N, CA and C atoms as a LAMMPS dump frame, in Angstrom:
ITEM: TIMESTEP
0
ITEM: NUMBER OF ATOMS
171
ITEM: BOX BOUNDS ff ff ff
-5.0000000000000000e+02 5.0000000000000000e+02
-5.0000000000000000e+02 5.0000000000000000e+02
-5.0000000000000000e+02 5.0000000000000000e+02
ITEM: ATOMS id mol type element x y z
1 1 1 N 31.62 -262.834 450.224
2 1 2 C 31.996 -263.937 449.382
3 1 3 C 30.71 -263.881 448.309
4 2 1 N 30.869 -263.876 446.947
5 2 2 C 29.668 -263.925 446.246
6 2 3 C 28.866 -265.269 446.319
7 3 1 N 27.765 -265.083 445.987
8 3 2 C 26.763 -266.103 446.143
9 3 3 C 27.171 -267.482 445.456
10 4 1 N 27.489 -267.44 444.143
11 4 2 C 28.172 -268.63 443.378
12 4 3 C 29.144 -269.235 444.123
13 5 1 N 30.333 -268.361 444.561
14 5 2 C 31.152 -269.124 445.246
15 5 3 C 30.918 -269.656 446.601
16 6 1 N 30.084 -269.158 447.174
17 6 2 C 29.616 -269.663 448.425
18 6 3 C 28.879 -270.805 448.261
19 7 1 N 27.841 -270.86 447.539
20 7 2 C 27.388 -272.112 447.028
21 7 3 C 28.323 -273.396 446.64
22 8 1 N 29.496 -272.87 445.805
23 8 2 C 30.274 -274.039 445.508
24 8 3 C 30.995 -274.578 447.001
25 9 1 N 31.594 -273.766 447.504
26 9 2 C 31.913 -274.074 448.957
27 9 3 C 31.069 -274.934 449.521
28 10 1 N 29.718 -274.588 449.925
29 10 2 C 28.779 -275.315 450.815
30 10 3 C 28.591 -276.697 449.966
31 11 1 N 28.373 -276.829 448.701
32 11 2 C 28.336 -278.066 447.827
33 11 3 C 29.442 -279.01 447.842
34 12 1 N 30.558 -278.382 448.269
35 12 2 C 31.744 -279.428 448.14
36 12 3 C 31.794 -279.853 449.805
37 13 1 N 31.569 -278.948 450.732
38 13 2 C 31.375 -279.638 452.035
39 13 3 C 30.15 -280.539 452.192
40 14 1 N 29.122 -280.353 451.635
41 14 2 C 27.864 -281.257 451.619
42 14 3 C 28.345 -282.489 451.31
43 15 1 N 29.215 -282.51 450.022
44 15 2 C 29.516 -283.823 449.193
45 15 3 C 30.561 -284.646 450.261
46 16 1 N 31.257 -284.103 450.878
47 16 2 C 32.585 -284.688 451.92
48 16 3 C 31.669 -285.166 452.987
49 17 1 N 30.887 -284.424 453.58
50 17 2 C 29.949 -285.015 454.657
51 17 3 C 29.024 -286.323 454.153
52 18 1 N 28.662 -286.445 453.031
53 18 2 C 27.973 -287.312 452.602
54 18 3 C 28.753 -288.772 452.387
55 19 1 N 30.133 -288.504 451.866
56 19 2 C 31.26 -289.357 451.98
57 19 3 C 31.543 -289.959 453.561
58 20 1 N 31.743 -289.039 454.174
59 20 2 C 31.795 -289.552 455.677
60 20 3 C 30.768 -290.169 456.449
61 21 1 N 29.664 -289.68 455.955
62 21 2 C 28.428 -290.496 456.423
63 21 3 C 28.447 -291.935 455.787
64 22 1 N 28.757 -292.104 454.698
65 22 2 C 28.876 -293.625 454.046
66 22 3 C 29.762 -294.31 454.472
67 23 1 N 30.998 -293.724 454.84
68 23 2 C 32.11 -294.396 455.516
69 23 3 C 31.693 -294.933 456.795
70 24 1 N 31.22 -293.979 457.696
71 24 2 C 30.827 -294.313 459.009
72 24 3 C 29.878 -295.394 458.924
73 25 1 N 29.025 -295.44 458.261
74 25 2 C 27.792 -296.291 458.273
75 25 3 C 28.127 -297.829 457.787
76 26 1 N 29.442 -297.711 457.037
77 26 2 C 29.853 -298.924 456.409
78 26 3 C 30.717 -299.669 457.569
79 27 1 N 31.222 -299.031 458.751
80 27 2 C 31.874 -299.604 459.698
81 27 3 C 31.226 -300.932 460.227
82 28 1 N 31.977 -301.574 461.031
83 28 2 C 31.34 -302.957 461.478
84 28 3 C 30.49 -302.33 462.72
85 29 1 N 30.88 -301.508 463.377
86 29 2 C 30.236 -300.809 464.367
87 29 3 C 30.175 -299.053 464.305
88 30 1 N 29.221 -298.836 463.581
89 30 2 C 29.146 -297.395 463.375
90 30 3 C 28.969 -296.751 464.587
91 31 1 N 29.466 -295.443 464.791
92 31 2 C 29.394 -294.743 465.745
93 31 3 C 27.953 -293.802 465.532
94 32 1 N 26.955 -294.261 466.124
95 32 2 C 25.529 -293.456 465.898
96 32 3 C 25.451 -292.135 466.195
97 33 1 N 26.139 -291.558 467.28
98 33 2 C 26.365 -290.398 467.686
99 33 3 C 26.862 -289.482 466.694
100 34 1 N 28.134 -289.838 466.185
101 34 2 C 28.903 -289.497 464.986
102 34 3 C 27.934 -289.196 463.884
103 35 1 N 27.253 -290.381 463.357
104 35 2 C 26.623 -290.312 462.453
105 35 3 C 25.227 -289.456 462.336
106 36 1 N 24.772 -289.411 463.67
107 36 2 C 23.745 -288.153 463.873
108 36 3 C 24.416 -286.695 463.541
109 37 1 N 25.527 -286.474 464.187
110 37 2 C 26.09 -285.208 464.088
111 37 3 C 26.416 -284.948 462.687
112 38 1 N 26.832 -285.684 461.86
113 38 2 C 27.147 -285.687 460.544
114 38 3 C 26.129 -285.383 459.779
115 39 1 N 24.887 -286.058 460.063
116 39 2 C 23.618 -285.758 459.395
117 39 3 C 23.12 -284.519 459.551
118 40 1 N 23.199 -284.195 460.851
119 40 2 C 22.675 -282.695 461.425
120 40 3 C 23.445 -281.569 460.34
121 41 1 N 24.786 -281.865 460.415
122 41 2 C 25.503 -280.784 459.618
123 41 3 C 25.18 -280.666 458.327
124 42 1 N 25.206 -281.959 457.478
125 42 2 C 24.877 -282.026 456.34
126 42 3 C 23.366 -281.612 456.148
127 43 1 N 22.385 -281.567 456.869
128 43 2 C 20.983 -280.988 456.66
129 43 3 C 21.159 -279.385 456.706
130 44 1 N 21.998 -279.079 457.738
131 44 2 C 22.102 -277.535 457.936
132 44 3 C 22.858 -276.977 456.512
133 45 1 N 23.76 -277.545 455.962
134 45 2 C 24.299 -277.088 455.048
135 45 3 C 23.307 -277.037 453.51
136 46 1 N 22.534 -278.198 453.708
137 46 2 C 21.581 -278.094 452.573
138 46 3 C 20.517 -277.086 452.772
139 47 1 N 20.217 -276.447 453.708
140 47 2 C 19.193 -275.673 453.985
141 47 3 C 19.916 -274.362 453.779
142 48 1 N 21.356 -273.964 453.998
143 48 2 C 21.845 -272.822 453.636
144 48 3 C 21.855 -272.716 452.048
145 49 1 N 22.157 -273.758 451.499
146 49 2 C 22.168 -273.733 450.076
147 49 3 C 20.906 -273.398 449.421
148 50 1 N 19.802 -274.048 449.958
149 50 2 C 18.263 -273.617 449.345
150 50 3 C 18.209 -272.156 449.63
151 51 1 N 18.383 -271.757 450.856
152 51 2 C 18.326 -270.041 451.174
153 51 3 C 19.147 -269.073 450.032
154 52 1 N 20.253 -269.471 449.892
155 52 2 C 21.083 -268.724 448.789
156 52 3 C 20.436 -269.119 447.347
157 53 1 N 20.076 -270.392 447.052
158 53 2 C 19.436 -270.382 445.685
159 53 3 C 18.295 -269.646 445.509
160 54 1 N 17.631 -269.611 446.626
161 54 2 C 15.986 -269.138 446.405
162 54 3 C 16.122 -267.231 446.984
163 55 1 N 17.049 -266.756 447.26
164 55 2 C 17.129 -265.486 447.779
165 55 3 C 16.989 -264.471 446.577
166 56 1 N 16.304 -263.275 446.733
167 56 2 C 16.498 -262.518 445.449
168 56 3 C 17.595 -262.041 445.216
169 57 1 N 17.895 -261.631 444.144
170 57 2 C 19.405 -260.992 443.679
171 57 3 C 19.045 -259.537 443.682
């Protein structure tokens, strides 16, 4: 998959995770385990996006 297409896919997934984190955090009794898992996944995606952006072409 070309770099730009991969970045686009990762950005879409990252935004979806952000929405899920927000939704979970606004629940009356948020699942802290789920919040932690979602935040770790979001961080992993962000790190992968940064690697792709700064990789030599």
